[in-house]
Each structure stands twice: as structure tokens, then as C-alpha cells.
VMD Tcl script that builds the backbone (N, CA, C; Angstrom):
set m [mol new atoms 333]
animate dup $m
set s [atomselect $m all]
$s set {name element resname resid chain x y z} {
  {N N MET 1 A -4.577 3.129 -10.594}
  {CA C MET 1 A -5.688 2.440 -9.993}
  {C C MET 1 A -6.424 1.657 -11.061}
  {N N SER 2 A -7.267 0.757 -10.627}
  {CA C SER 2 A -8.021 -0.051 -11.576}
  {C C SER 2 A -9.032 0.826 -12.307}
  {N N ALA 3 A -9.708 0.223 -13.298}
  {CA C ALA 3 A -10.689 0.986 -14.062}
  {C C ALA 3 A -11.778 1.549 -13.151}
  {N N SER 4 A -12.186 0.769 -12.141}
  {CA C SER 4 A -13.210 1.251 -11.223}
  {C C SER 4 A -12.630 2.213 -10.208}
  {N N GLY 5 A -11.302 2.130 -9.975}
  {CA C GLY 5 A -10.656 2.998 -9.011}
  {C C GLY 5 A -10.843 2.549 -7.579}
  {N N LEU 6 A -11.588 1.474 -7.351}
  {CA C LEU 6 A -11.875 1.051 -5.991}
  {C C LEU 6 A -11.388 -0.364 -5.697}
  {N N ASP 7 A -10.453 -0.873 -6.436}
  {CA C ASP 7 A -9.869 -2.184 -6.172}
  {C C ASP 7 A -8.704 -1.969 -5.206}
  {N N LEU 8 A -9.029 -1.846 -3.910}
  {CA C LEU 8 A -8.060 -1.422 -2.913}
  {C C LEU 8 A -7.980 -2.413 -1.764}
  {N N GLY 9 A -6.786 -2.527 -1.194}
  {CA C GLY 9 A -6.604 -3.289 0.028}
  {C C GLY 9 A -6.537 -2.316 1.195}
  {N N ALA 10 A -6.993 -2.755 2.361}
  {CA C ALA 10 A -6.986 -1.897 3.543}
  {C C ALA 10 A -6.030 -2.460 4.585}
  {N N ILE 11 A -5.259 -1.570 5.194}
  {CA C ILE 11 A -4.433 -1.936 6.339}
  {C C ILE 11 A -4.712 -0.922 7.434}
  {N N GLY 12 A -4.637 -1.343 8.663}
  {CA C GLY 12 A -4.884 -0.439 9.775}
  {C C GLY 12 A -4.716 -1.156 11.095}
  {N N ASN 13 A -4.740 -0.376 12.184}
  {CA C ASN 13 A -4.570 -0.980 13.498}
  {C C ASN 13 A -5.495 -0.386 14.558}
  {N N GLY 14 A -6.534 0.291 14.162}
  {CA C GLY 14 A -7.429 0.919 15.111}
  {C C GLY 14 A -7.044 2.358 15.435}
  {N N THR 15 A -5.855 2.762 15.016}
  {CA C THR 15 A -5.390 4.136 15.221}
  {C C THR 15 A -5.130 4.817 13.886}
  {N N VAL 16 A -4.469 4.110 12.977}
  {CA C VAL 16 A -4.182 4.614 11.638}
  {C C VAL 16 A -4.778 3.657 10.620}
  {N N ALA 17 A -4.968 4.146 9.395}
  {CA C ALA 17 A -5.478 3.301 8.319}
  {C C ALA 17 A -4.901 3.782 6.995}
  {N N ALA 18 A -4.794 2.844 6.056}
  {CA C ALA 18 A -4.316 3.185 4.718}
  {C C ALA 18 A -5.025 2.306 3.704}
  {N N LEU 19 A -5.175 2.821 2.493}
  {CA C LEU 19 A -5.712 2.067 1.365}
  {C C LEU 19 A -4.604 1.921 0.341}
  {N N VAL 20 A -4.419 0.682 -0.139}
  {CA C VAL 20 A -3.316 0.342 -1.040}
  {C C VAL 20 A -3.919 -0.189 -2.330}
  {N N ASP 21 A -3.504 0.385 -3.477}
  {CA C ASP 21 A -4.055 -0.092 -4.747}
  {C C ASP 21 A -3.286 -1.313 -5.244}
  {N N GLY 22 A -3.695 -1.841 -6.376}
  {CA C GLY 22 A -3.120 -3.067 -6.933}
  {C C GLY 22 A -1.683 -2.961 -7.383}
  {N N ARG 23 A -1.138 -1.751 -7.434}
  {CA C ARG 23 A 0.277 -1.544 -7.774}
  {C C ARG 23 A 1.105 -1.239 -6.531}
  {N N ALA 24 A 0.536 -1.501 -5.359}
  {CA C ALA 24 A 1.172 -1.295 -4.051}
  {C C ALA 24 A 1.372 0.172 -3.707}
  {N N ARG 25 A 0.596 1.059 -4.326}
  {CA C ARG 25 A 0.684 2.490 -4.016}
  {C C ARG 25 A -0.271 2.805 -2.863}
  {N N ILE 26 A 0.220 3.496 -1.855}
  {CA C ILE 26 A -0.655 3.947 -0.782}
  {C C ILE 26 A -1.352 5.207 -1.294}
  {N N VAL 27 A -2.656 5.076 -1.570}
  {CA C VAL 27 A -3.402 6.162 -2.204}
  {C C VAL 27 A -4.226 6.972 -1.210}
  {N N TRP 28 A -4.361 6.464 0.003}
  {CA C TRP 28 A -5.031 7.212 1.053}
  {C C TRP 28 A -4.502 6.716 2.385}
  {N N CYS 29 A -4.193 7.642 3.285}
  {CA C CYS 29 A -3.684 7.265 4.601}
  {C C CYS 29 A -3.961 8.384 5.587}
  {N N CYS 30 A -4.651 8.061 6.676}
  {CA C CYS 30 A -4.826 9.039 7.743}
  {C C CYS 30 A -3.744 8.774 8.786}
  {N N PHE 31 A -3.159 9.843 9.286}
  {CA C PHE 31 A -2.069 9.692 10.240}
  {C C PHE 31 A -1.940 10.982 11.033}
  {N N PRO 32 A -1.805 10.980 12.291}
  {CA C PRO 32 A -1.547 9.862 13.188}
  {C C PRO 32 A -2.799 9.237 13.783}
  {N N ARG 33 A -4.017 9.724 13.401}
  {CA C ARG 33 A -5.267 9.160 13.912}
  {C C ARG 33 A -6.290 9.118 12.782}
  {N N PHE 34 A -7.365 8.349 12.990}
  {CA C PHE 34 A -8.437 8.266 11.995}
  {C C PHE 34 A -9.048 9.630 11.686}
  {N N ASP 35 A -9.138 10.499 12.677}
  {CA C ASP 35 A -9.786 11.793 12.450}
  {C C ASP 35 A -8.815 12.875 11.967}
  {N N ALA 36 A -7.586 12.491 11.663}
  {CA C ALA 36 A -6.600 13.452 11.145}
  {C C ALA 36 A -6.789 13.647 9.638}
  {N N ASP 37 A -6.290 14.758 9.146}
  {CA C ASP 37 A -6.285 14.961 7.701}
  {C C ASP 37 A -5.404 13.882 7.065}
  {N N PRO 38 A -5.779 13.386 5.887}
  {CA C PRO 38 A -4.958 12.349 5.258}
  {C C PRO 38 A -3.612 12.904 4.796}
  {N N MET 39 A -2.564 12.113 4.990}
  {CA C MET 39 A -1.257 12.543 4.490}
  {C C MET 39 A -1.069 12.128 3.039}
  {N N PHE 40 A -1.769 11.093 2.587}
  {CA C PHE 40 A -1.832 10.725 1.173}
  {C C PHE 40 A -3.311 10.646 0.817}
  {N N CYS 41 A -3.727 11.339 -0.250}
  {CA C CYS 41 A -5.149 11.287 -0.603}
  {C C CYS 41 A -5.355 11.326 -2.113}
  {N N ALA 42 A -4.527 10.591 -2.858}
  {CA C ALA 42 A -4.707 10.494 -4.310}
  {C C ALA 42 A -6.041 9.851 -4.659}
  {N N LEU 43 A -6.589 9.068 -3.743}
  {CA C LEU 43 A -7.902 8.462 -3.957}
  {C C LEU 43 A -8.959 9.543 -4.148}
  {N N LEU 44 A -8.856 10.617 -3.397}
  {CA C LEU 44 A -9.852 11.694 -3.462}
  {C C LEU 44 A -9.531 12.747 -4.504}
  {N N ARG 45 A -8.233 12.917 -4.819}
  {CA C ARG 45 A -7.810 13.920 -5.804}
  {C C ARG 45 A -6.823 13.294 -6.779}
  {N N PRO 46 A -7.276 12.372 -7.625}
  {CA C PRO 46 A -6.341 11.665 -8.505}
  {C C PRO 46 A -5.705 12.533 -9.587}
  {N N ALA 47 A -6.310 13.646 -9.928}
  {CA C ALA 47 A -5.786 14.477 -11.015}
  {C C ALA 47 A -4.574 15.305 -10.604}
  {N N GLY 48 A -4.199 15.237 -9.364}
  {CA C GLY 48 A -3.023 15.993 -8.919}
  {C C GLY 48 A -3.253 16.618 -7.563}
  {N N GLY 49 A -2.185 16.739 -6.839}
  {CA C GLY 49 A -2.268 17.384 -5.547}
  {C C GLY 49 A -2.679 16.480 -4.411}
  {N N GLY 50 A -3.102 15.262 -4.703}
  {CA C GLY 50 A -3.548 14.364 -3.643}
  {C C GLY 50 A -2.415 13.644 -2.959}
  {N N GLY 51 A -1.388 13.319 -3.705}
  {CA C GLY 51 A -0.226 12.647 -3.143}
  {C C GLY 51 A -0.454 11.168 -2.897}
  {N N MET 52 A 0.624 10.413 -3.017}
  {CA C MET 52 A 0.597 8.982 -2.733}
  {C C MET 52 A 2.021 8.547 -2.443}
  {N N PHE 53 A 2.160 7.369 -1.895}
  {CA C PHE 53 A 3.477 6.777 -1.688}
  {C C PHE 53 A 3.566 5.585 -2.617}
  {N N GLU 54 A 4.620 5.540 -3.431}
  {CA C GLU 54 A 4.746 4.418 -4.342}
  {C C GLU 54 A 6.205 4.024 -4.534}
  {N N ILE 55 A 6.384 2.769 -4.851}
  {CA C ILE 55 A 7.686 2.221 -5.219}
  {C C ILE 55 A 7.544 1.806 -6.668}
  {N N GLU 56 A 8.342 2.405 -7.545}
  {CA C GLU 56 A 8.249 2.088 -8.965}
  {C C GLU 56 A 9.252 1.007 -9.324}
  {N N VAL 57 A 8.800 0.048 -10.105}
  {CA C VAL 57 A 9.666 -1.002 -10.629}
  {C C VAL 57 A 9.791 -0.762 -12.124}
  {N N GLU 58 A 10.994 -0.537 -12.582}
  {CA C GLU 58 A 11.216 -0.257 -13.996}
  {C C GLU 58 A 10.776 -1.448 -14.839}
  {N N GLY 59 A 9.977 -1.186 -15.840}
  {CA C GLY 59 A 9.495 -2.232 -16.741}
  {C C GLY 59 A 8.437 -3.141 -16.128}
  {N N ALA 60 A 7.781 -2.696 -15.062}
  {CA C ALA 60 A 6.764 -3.520 -14.401}
  {C C ALA 60 A 5.675 -3.915 -15.386}
  {N N SER 61 A 5.363 -5.200 -15.410}
  {CA C SER 61 A 4.362 -5.674 -16.362}
  {C C SER 61 A 3.291 -6.548 -15.718}
  {N N ARG 62 A 3.517 -6.991 -14.486}
  {CA C ARG 62 A 2.540 -7.873 -13.837}
  {C C ARG 62 A 2.462 -7.523 -12.358}
  {N N PHE 63 A 1.232 -7.472 -11.849}
  {CA C PHE 63 A 0.989 -7.141 -10.447}
  {C C PHE 63 A 0.035 -8.188 -9.878}
  {N N GLU 64 A 0.388 -8.757 -8.738}
  {CA C GLU 64 A -0.489 -9.707 -8.046}
  {C C GLU 64 A -0.573 -9.282 -6.597}
  {N N GLN 65 A -1.787 -9.222 -6.059}
  {CA C GLN 65 A -1.967 -8.748 -4.694}
  {C C GLN 65 A -2.910 -9.678 -3.950}
  {N N ARG 66 A -2.551 -9.959 -2.683}
  {CA C ARG 66 A -3.403 -10.806 -1.852}
  {C C ARG 66 A -3.042 -10.582 -0.383}
  {N N TYR 67 A -4.001 -10.908 0.475}
  {CA C TYR 67 A -3.721 -10.920 1.906}
  {C C TYR 67 A -3.093 -12.259 2.258}
  {N N LEU 68 A -2.126 -12.244 3.158}
  {CA C LEU 68 A -1.573 -13.495 3.653}
  {C C LEU 68 A -2.673 -14.214 4.432}
  {N N PRO 69 A -2.696 -15.546 4.408}
  {CA C PRO 69 A -3.796 -16.294 5.038}
  {C C PRO 69 A -4.032 -15.896 6.498}
  {N N ASN 70 A -5.302 -15.716 6.826}
  {CA C ASN 70 A -5.740 -15.428 8.193}
  {C C ASN 70 A -5.034 -14.222 8.800}
  {N N SER 71 A -4.832 -13.183 8.007}
  {CA C SER 71 A -4.134 -11.996 8.507}
  {C C SER 71 A -4.641 -10.739 7.817}
  {N N ALA 72 A -4.189 -9.611 8.313}
  {CA C ALA 72 A -4.449 -8.318 7.672}
  {C C ALA 72 A -3.171 -7.807 7.013}
  {N N VAL 73 A -2.301 -8.737 6.631}
  {CA C VAL 73 A -1.035 -8.407 5.977}
  {C C VAL 73 A -1.246 -8.517 4.471}
  {N N LEU 74 A -1.012 -7.423 3.764}
  {CA C LEU 74 A -1.254 -7.346 2.321}
  {C C LEU 74 A 0.069 -7.455 1.573}
  {N N ARG 75 A 0.162 -8.386 0.645}
  {CA C ARG 75 A 1.401 -8.602 -0.113}
  {C C ARG 75 A 1.130 -8.356 -1.591}
  {N N THR 76 A 1.959 -7.518 -2.200}
  {CA C THR 76 A 1.856 -7.222 -3.627}
  {C C THR 76 A 3.149 -7.662 -4.284}
  {N N GLU 77 A 3.043 -8.491 -5.303}
  {CA C GLU 77 A 4.208 -8.928 -6.066}
  {C C GLU 77 A 4.200 -8.218 -7.407}
  {N N ILE 78 A 5.346 -7.624 -7.742}
  {CA C ILE 78 A 5.495 -6.878 -8.986}
  {C C ILE 78 A 6.603 -7.537 -9.785}
  {N N ALA 79 A 6.322 -7.843 -11.049}
  {CA C ALA 79 A 7.319 -8.475 -11.921}
  {C C ALA 79 A 7.540 -7.606 -13.141}
  {N N ASN 80 A 8.775 -7.636 -13.650}
  {CA C ASN 80 A 9.044 -6.930 -14.896}
  {C C ASN 80 A 8.965 -7.926 -16.045}
  {N N GLY 81 A 9.316 -7.520 -17.230}
  {CA C GLY 81 A 9.211 -8.403 -18.388}
  {C C GLY 81 A 10.199 -9.559 -18.369}
  {N N GLY 82 A 11.253 -9.467 -17.564}
  {CA C GLY 82 A 12.261 -10.528 -17.480}
  {C C GLY 82 A 12.076 -11.362 -16.236}
  {N N ASP 83 A 13.197 -11.595 -15.541}
  {CA C ASP 83 A 13.163 -12.411 -14.336}
  {C C ASP 83 A 13.086 -11.589 -13.060}
  {N N GLY 84 A 13.002 -10.268 -13.157}
  {CA C GLY 84 A 12.988 -9.414 -11.973}
  {C C GLY 84 A 11.642 -9.427 -11.272}
  {N N ARG 85 A 11.692 -9.514 -9.927}
  {CA C ARG 85 A 10.481 -9.488 -9.110}
  {C C ARG 85 A 10.780 -8.777 -7.800}
  {N N VAL 86 A 9.757 -8.169 -7.259}
  {CA C VAL 86 A 9.842 -7.602 -5.919}
  {C C VAL 86 A 8.508 -7.865 -5.229}
  {N N ALA 87 A 8.582 -8.147 -3.938}
  {CA C ALA 87 A 7.375 -8.340 -3.131}
  {C C ALA 87 A 7.332 -7.228 -2.099}
  {N N ILE 88 A 6.197 -6.553 -2.017}
  {CA C ILE 88 A 6.004 -5.475 -1.056}
  {C C ILE 88 A 4.940 -5.937 -0.072}
  {N N THR 89 A 5.269 -5.895 1.197}
  {CA C THR 89 A 4.358 -6.348 2.239}
  {C C THR 89 A 3.934 -5.145 3.062}
  {N N ASP 90 A 2.629 -4.892 3.095}
  {CA C ASP 90 A 2.079 -3.767 3.845}
  {C C ASP 90 A 1.303 -4.296 5.042}
  {N N PHE 91 A 1.477 -3.637 6.174}
  {CA C PHE 91 A 0.780 -4.030 7.390}
  {C C PHE 91 A 0.747 -2.844 8.334}
  {N N SER 92 A -0.035 -2.971 9.358}
  {CA C SER 92 A -0.059 -1.963 10.409}
  {C C SER 92 A 0.052 -2.701 11.731}
  {N N GLY 93 A 1.096 -2.411 12.459}
  {CA C GLY 93 A 1.350 -3.126 13.714}
  {C C GLY 93 A 0.234 -2.942 14.715}
  {N N SER 94 A 0.008 -3.953 15.529}
  {CA C SER 94 A -1.052 -3.888 16.529}
  {C C SER 94 A -0.538 -3.402 17.873}
  {N N VAL 95 A 0.747 -3.116 17.965}
  {CA C VAL 95 A 1.310 -2.612 19.209}
  {C C VAL 95 A 0.893 -1.156 19.368}
  {N N GLU 96 A 0.372 -0.818 20.533}
  {CA C GLU 96 A -0.083 0.541 20.777}
  {C C GLU 96 A 1.099 1.426 21.143}
  {N N ILE 97 A 1.338 2.446 20.351}
  {CA C ILE 97 A 2.350 3.440 20.689}
  {C C ILE 97 A 1.729 4.814 20.539}
  {N N GLN 98 A 2.442 5.837 20.915}
  {CA C GLN 98 A 1.851 7.158 21.035}
  {C C GLN 98 A 1.241 7.687 19.739}
  {N N VAL 99 A 1.888 7.548 18.585}
  {CA C VAL 99 A 1.359 8.135 17.356}
  {C C VAL 99 A 0.860 7.099 16.366}
  {N N GLY 100 A 0.838 5.830 16.705}
  {CA C GLY 100 A 0.411 4.800 15.771}
  {C C GLY 100 A 1.579 4.346 14.926}
  {N N TYR 101 A 1.400 3.281 14.181}
  {CA C TYR 101 A 2.488 2.741 13.378}
  {C C TYR 101 A 1.927 2.041 12.160}
  {N N ALA 102 A 2.483 2.343 11.024}
  {CA C ALA 102 A 2.167 1.617 9.798}
  {C C ALA 102 A 3.500 1.152 9.229}
  {N N GLY 103 A 3.560 -0.062 8.788}
  {CA C GLY 103 A 4.840 -0.586 8.319}
  {C C GLY 103 A 4.796 -0.977 6.865}
  {N N ARG 104 A 5.957 -0.981 6.270}
  {CA C ARG 104 A 6.089 -1.397 4.887}
  {C C ARG 104 A 7.426 -2.101 4.799}
  {N N ALA 105 A 7.392 -3.324 4.310}
  {CA C ALA 105 A 8.622 -4.087 4.162}
  {C C ALA 105 A 8.722 -4.563 2.723}
  {N N THR 106 A 9.905 -4.553 2.179}
  {CA C THR 106 A 10.102 -5.093 0.844}
  {C C THR 106 A 11.019 -6.298 0.956}
  {N N CYS 107 A 10.728 -7.311 0.194}
  {CA C CYS 107 A 11.551 -8.517 0.228}
  {C C CYS 107 A 11.399 -9.236 -1.111}
  {N N GLY 108 A 12.258 -10.179 -1.359}
  {CA C GLY 108 A 12.140 -11.009 -2.547}
  {C C GLY 108 A 12.642 -10.365 -3.815}
  {N N LEU 109 A 13.502 -9.372 -3.716}
  {CA C LEU 109 A 14.032 -8.705 -4.903}
  {C C LEU 109 A 14.990 -9.637 -5.613}
  {N N THR 110 A 14.750 -9.856 -6.897}
  {CA C THR 110 A 15.644 -10.678 -7.705}
  {C C THR 110 A 15.974 -9.934 -8.975}
  {N N GLU 111 A 17.043 -10.270 -9.569}
  {CA C GLU 111 A 17.452 -9.651 -10.844}
  {C C GLU 111 A 17.171 -10.610 -11.967}
}
mol reanalyze $m
mol bondsrecalc $m
mol representation Tube
mol addrep $m
């Protein structure tokens, strides 16, 4: 997380919510409802035991994060020291289903 620990992006759909840090790690997520216990809560217990979901890129040296224009879709680009890059797109679908839905797509992987 950043030095302040609060440089986070939010994704959600009215049923579930998640907070994503600048390295595309999901550091807090309630599921299957807002009032459920969090399944990832490294934001609250960073020293251990909180849990998070992360995709590690070997040799990662640069991270850029932004929302796609006029959307709640969060895109994080991770680059290594060479020509390797990966883009991680986080979103939460707006389609209502029984337990809610949060999505994660990866694209743009290059060597």
C-alpha cells in the first residue's frame, strides 16, 4: 500500500464492494453482501492474518492506476524493468444475481 495506506480504488455494484490498492491487490472485500464479514481485510490487519488477493509480476517496477473514462472500471498497469507489461481490470457487474458478482480480467500481457 502507499505510504498513507489509503490510496485505494473502489469497485462495487450495490451488493458487494472491494478496495483495490495501487498494485492491483484487493485489500478489502465484503462478500456476498455489504453486511457480511470481509473475505479479504488486509486493509484492517496489514501485519498478517487479514488476507488479500494479488497477482504478482516478477520484477515489477512501475504501477499506474486509473478509472476508465465515465465508468467505475478500474485499470492497473504493471510493468517490469524490461518490455513486460500486464493490465488488470477490476469491476463489479451491475447485473443482479443471487450472491452478487465481482469480476477481474487481465489483458495486455506482453513479454
